[in-house]
ZAMARGU-4260 file (C-alpha; in steps of 0.2 Angstrom, whole numbers, plus 5000, padded with zeros to 4 digits):
<rodrens>
0) 4886/4176/5590 | 4901/4181/5602 | 4900/4163/5609 | 4900/4155/5592 | 4915/4165/5587
5) 4925/4161/5602 | 4921/4143/5600 | 4928/4143/5583 | 4944/4152/5588 | 4946/4138/5601
10) 4943/4125/5587 | 4956/4133/5576 | 4969/4133/5590 | 4966/4115/5595 | 4968/4110/5576
15) 4984/4119/5575 | 4991/4110/5591 | 4986/4093/5584 | 4993/4096/5566 | 5009/4104/5573
20) 5013/4088/5581 | 5014/4080/5564 | 5029/4091/5560 | 5021/4101/5545 | 5019/4120/5544
25) 5002/4124/5551 | 4989/4138/5547 | 4971/4142/5551 | 4968/4144/5533 | 4977/4142/5516
30) 4971/4152/5501 | 4975/4145/5484 | 4976/4159/5471 | 4984/4177/5472 | 4972/4187/5461
35) 4962/4201/5468 | 4948/4189/5475 | 4961/4178/5484 | 4970/4193/5491 | 4954/4200/5497
40) 4949/4184/5506 | 4967/4183/5514 | 4966/4200/5520 | 4949/4198/5528 | 4954/4181/5536
45) 4970/4189/5543 | 4961/4204/5550 | 4949/4191/5559 | 4964/4185/5569 | 4968/4169/5558
50) 4985/4163/5554 | 4984/4162/5535 | 4995/4158/5520 | 4992/4162/5502 | 5000/4152/5488
55) 5002/4160/5471 | 5012/4152/5456 | 5015/4168/5448 | 5014/4186/5454 | 5000/4194/5464
60) 4986/4200/5452 | 4995/4193/5436 | 4981/4182/5429 | 4963/4186/5426 | 4965/4201/5438
65) 4977/4209/5426 | 4965/4205/5411 | 4951/4214/5419 | 4944/4232/5416 | 4943/4237/5434
70) 4925/4243/5434 | 4918/4245/5451 | 4901/4243/5446 | 4884/4240/5453 | 4873/4229/5442
75) 4855/4224/5442 | 4854/4208/5432 | 4847/4199/5447 | 4843/4204/5465 | 4858/4193/5471
80) 4870/4201/5458 | 4864/4218/5464 | 4866/4214/5482 | 4884/4208/5480 | 4890/4222/5468
85) 4882/4236/5479 | 4889/4229/5495 | 4907/4228/5487 | 4905/4245/5479 | 4902/4252/5496
90) 4917/4243/5503 | 4928/4250/5489 | 4921/4268/5493 | 4925/4266/5511 | 4943/4260/5506
95) 4946/4274/5493 | 4955/4286/5504 | 4968/4274/5508 | 4972/4268/5491 | 4989/4272/5484
100) 4991/4282/5468 | 4996/4267/5458 | 4979/4259/5461 | 4972/4274/5450 | 4955/4275/5459
105) 4944/4286/5448 | 4926/4289/5453 | 4921/4293/5435 | 4903/4286/5436 | 4896/4275/5422
110) 4884/4278/5408 | 4873/4265/5401 | 4870/4271/5383 | 4853/4269/5374 | 4853/4268/5355
115) 4834/4269/5353 | 4817/4271/5361 | 4816/4253/5366 | 4833/4254/5375 | 4827/4270/5383
120) 4813/4260/5391 | 4826/4249/5398 | 4835/4265/5405 | 4818/4269/5414 | 4817/4252/5421
125) 4835/4252/5428 | 4832/4269/5435 | 4817/4263/5445 | 4826/4248/5451 | 4841/4258/5457
130) 4830/4272/5464 | 4820/4259/5475 | 4836/4253/5482 | 4844/4270/5486 | 4857/4270/5472
135) 4859/4287/5464 | 4856/4288/5446 | 4851/4301/5433 | 4841/4298/5417 | 4849/4308/5402
140) 4840/4313/5386 | 4849/4314/5370 | 4854/4332/5373 | 4861/4328/5390 | 4870/4313/5384
145) 4879/4322/5370 | 4884/4335/5383 | 4890/4322/5395 | 4900/4313/5382 | 4903/4324/5366
150) 4912/4310/5357 | 4898/4299/5356 | 4889/4298/5339 | 4874/4308/5335 | 4857/4300/5336
155) 4858/4291/5352 | 4842/4291/5362 | 4850/4294/5379 | 4857/4285/5394 | 4857/4281/5413
160) 4871/4289/5423 | 4876/4279/5439 | 4887/4291/5449 | 4894/4279/5462 | 4903/4268/5449
165) 4922/4270/5449 | 4937/4262/5441 | 4954/4255/5447 | 4969/4248/5440 | 4967/4230/5444
170) 4985/4223/5446 | 4989/4237/5458 | 4973/4235/5468 | 4977/4217/5471 | 4994/4221/5476
175) 4988/4234/5488 | 4976/4221/5496 | 4991/4208/5497 | 5002/4221/5505 | 4990/4225/5518
180) 4987/4207/5522 | 5006/4203/5523 | 5008/4218/5535 | 4994/4211/5546 | 5003/4194/5546
185) 4999/4184/5530 | 5012/4172/5524 | 5014/4174/5505 | 5021/4160/5496 | 5024/4165/5478
190) 5031/4154/5464 | 5022/4139/5470 | 5005/4131/5464 | 4993/4121/5474 | 4990/4104/5466
195) 4979/4095/5478 | 4967/4101/5491 | 4960/4091/5506 | 4952/4092/5523 | 4968/4095/5532
200) 4978/4106/5520 | 4986/4107/5503 | 5000/4100/5493 | 5011/4111/5482 | 5019/4107/5465
205) 5036/4104/5473 | 5028/4091/5485 | 5027/4101/5500 | 5012/4098/5511 | 5005/4113/5521
210) 4992/4109/5535 | 4978/4120/5539 | 4961/4120/5547 | 4953/4127/5531 | 4957/4129/5513
215) 4950/4143/5501 | 4951/4139/5482 | 4952/4156/5474 | 4960/4151/5457 | 4946/4158/5446
220) 4944/4148/5430 | 4957/4135/5436 | 4946/4130/5451 | 4940/4115/5443 | 4958/4108/5442
225) 4958/4107/5461 | 4940/4103/5463 | 4934/4093/5447 | 4915/4094/5452 | 4915/4113/5451
230) 4905/4120/5437 | 4915/4134/5431 | 4919/4137/5412 | 4933/4149/5406 | 4928/4163/5395
235) 4941/4172/5384 | 4940/4190/5383 | 4950/4203/5373 | 4955/4221/5378 | 4964/4235/5370
240) 4971/4251/5377 | 4975/4268/5368 | 4989/4281/5370 | 4985/4296/5382 | 4970/4307/5376
245) 4965/4317/5392 | 4947/4323/5391 | 4942/4312/5376 | 4931/4301/5388 | 4923/4306/5404
250) 4913/4291/5410 | 4913/4272/5409 | 4902/4269/5394 | 4892/4253/5391 | 4879/4249/5378
255) 4862/4243/5384 | 4864/4227/5375 | 4880/4222/5385 | 4871/4211/5398 | 4862/4201/5384
260) 4879/4197/5376 | 4888/4195/5392 | 4876/4181/5398 | 4876/4171/5382 | 4884/4155/5385
265) 4884/4148/5368 | 4890/4161/5356 | 4905/4173/5353 | 4900/4191/5355 | 4907/4209/5357
270) 4899/4224/5365 | 4903/4243/5367 | 4912/4245/5383 | 4925/4259/5385 | 4933/4265/5401
275) 4943/4281/5405 | 4959/4279/5414 | 4966/4292/5426 | 4981/4293/5415 | 4971/4299/5400
280) 4971/4282/5391 | 4955/4273/5385 | 4952/4255/5389 | 4942/4247/5375 | 4931/4231/5377
285) 4924/4219/5377 | 4923/4202/5369 | 4918/4185/5375 | 4922/4168/5369 | 4919/4150/5375
290) 4928/4134/5370 | 4944/4143/5367 | 4960/4138/5376 | 4973/4148/5366 | 4977/4164/5375
295) 4984/4172/5359 | 4976/4189/5353 | 4965/4185/5339 | 4965/4199/5326 | 4947/4195/5319
300) 4940/4196/5337 | 4949/4212/5340 | 4943/4220/5324 | 4925/4216/5328 | 4927/4223/5346
305) 4935/4239/5339 | 4922/4241/5325 | 4909/4240/5338 | 4917/4254/5349 | 4919/4265/5333
310) 4900/4263/5329 | 4896/4272/5346 | 4911/4283/5346 | 4917/4287/5328 | 4932/4298/5333
315) 4940/4282/5342 | 4945/4277/5324 | 4958/4292/5324 | 4966/4286/5341 | 4981/4275/5343
320) 4979/4259/5352 | 4996/4254/5360 | 4992/4236/5367 | 4980/4222/5366 | 4979/4207/5377
325) 4967/4193/5383 | 4962/4184/5399 | 4951/4170/5404 | 4936/4174/5416 | 4928/4161/5427
330) 4909/4159/5422 | 4896/4149/5431 | 4879/4143/5424 | 4869/4156/5433 | 4881/4170/5432
335) 4884/4171/5450 | 4900/4167/5459 | 4903/4152/5471 | 4906/4158/5488 | 4906/4146/5502
340) 4909/4128/5508 | 4912/4116/5493 | 4900/4101/5493 | 4908/4085/5498 | 4921/4094/5509
345) 4921/4099/5527 | 4935/4112/5527 | 4937/4117/5508 | 4929/4133/5503 | 4927/4141/5486
350) 4929/4159/5481 | 4928/4158/5462 | 4917/4160/5447 | 4915/4179/5447 | 4917/4181/5428
355) 4918/4199/5423 | 4914/4205/5441 | 4929/4199/5451 | 4937/4216/5453 | 4920/4224/5458
360) 4915/4210/5470 | 4932/4205/5477 | 4930/4215/5494 | 4912/4208/5497 | 4918/4190/5493
365) 4932/4191/5506 | 4920/4198/5519 | 4906/4185/5515 | 4919/4170/5515 | 4926/4175/5532
370) 4909/4177/5539 | 4905/4160/5534 | 4921/4152/5541 | 4919/4161/5557 | 4900/4159/5558
375) 4897/4178/5559 | 4882/4187/5553 | 4883/4195/5536 | 4878/4212/5529 | 4869/4203/5514
380) 4861/4186/5512 | 4874/4173/5508 | 4863/4159/5501 | 4862/4165/5483 | 4881/4162/5481
385) 4883/4146/5490 | 4891/4132/5479 | 4879/4119/5483 | 4866/4127/5471 | 4876/4122/5456
390) 4882/4106/5463 | 4864/4100/5465 | 4861/4102/5447 | 4878/4094/5441
</rodrens>
């Protein structure tokens, strides 16, 4: 493995020497997209000793990252989803002590709420799944649930507490990763967009050509504009945030029906999903819409989302919401991100399609992508996330 890595380093150096003779700026890698996934990829690549540039048309973390809830979750919808979320969660925990205050890292845990006996059966299944994989969980009966979250409505059956889940404030988390990358040598190019990608680099919207040995497309729902064959579909979501009510909410709360709604590809939906912020504010989600291009806040969808939240927490109706906003998450057909070499290219890699788990899985994505480029072994299997799986069925 050491020999392979050394050979790849020599290859990168040789490519730089060849391309530099053409008179263009030369990098080992160019990352298109400065959201949290792009920032995480850039940081890992720079730490691996590569000369990296990141191109972002707006501000770091200002797109889908800013529209996310920031839940650092471990999920069990599939083995591949579990592996990626758990790996990234561990990386976030390892980083937690270094995060600045504005990232608002809050290890509040998450509670999956069961409305009835049927959903309690799902709680037991999830509990067994996590226990077999050494993830700490605790089953709560209706009394323990009411004690853990007094503002939930009466009559709920119980829930499952995942103690390792945490939350962050996504824009500042992305900015922290970018700051770390710049300090390690990253060239940050703000205010410019990548309009073309190729085997030897990229072209920007002002006509500038940047040469590189590798290109990483980390532009989320916009990835298909650079690589038209990518099967990524934008999904619109609404969020609302309240004024400050310290102590009202203690854990991230999600209804057991969340995953069913989250993975529907043909219908608008809302689910109960609320998050405590370290500021005392409450972030309220979540909605999902396909086939909508307009980013405007839609009052009927917001009303449905808030009504669902009030059904689970009636006292939310007495709180003041101070802002609503929307974002577009990048969804793939099988609900797993595209991490790896883009079919049809030799030097273009994808790091996109994370849908609602981009914040959670950003660190693991950066690590896996760098492992692939440098031919290193990875902590988890990479095959489930390789883009070739979706291209093969295009």
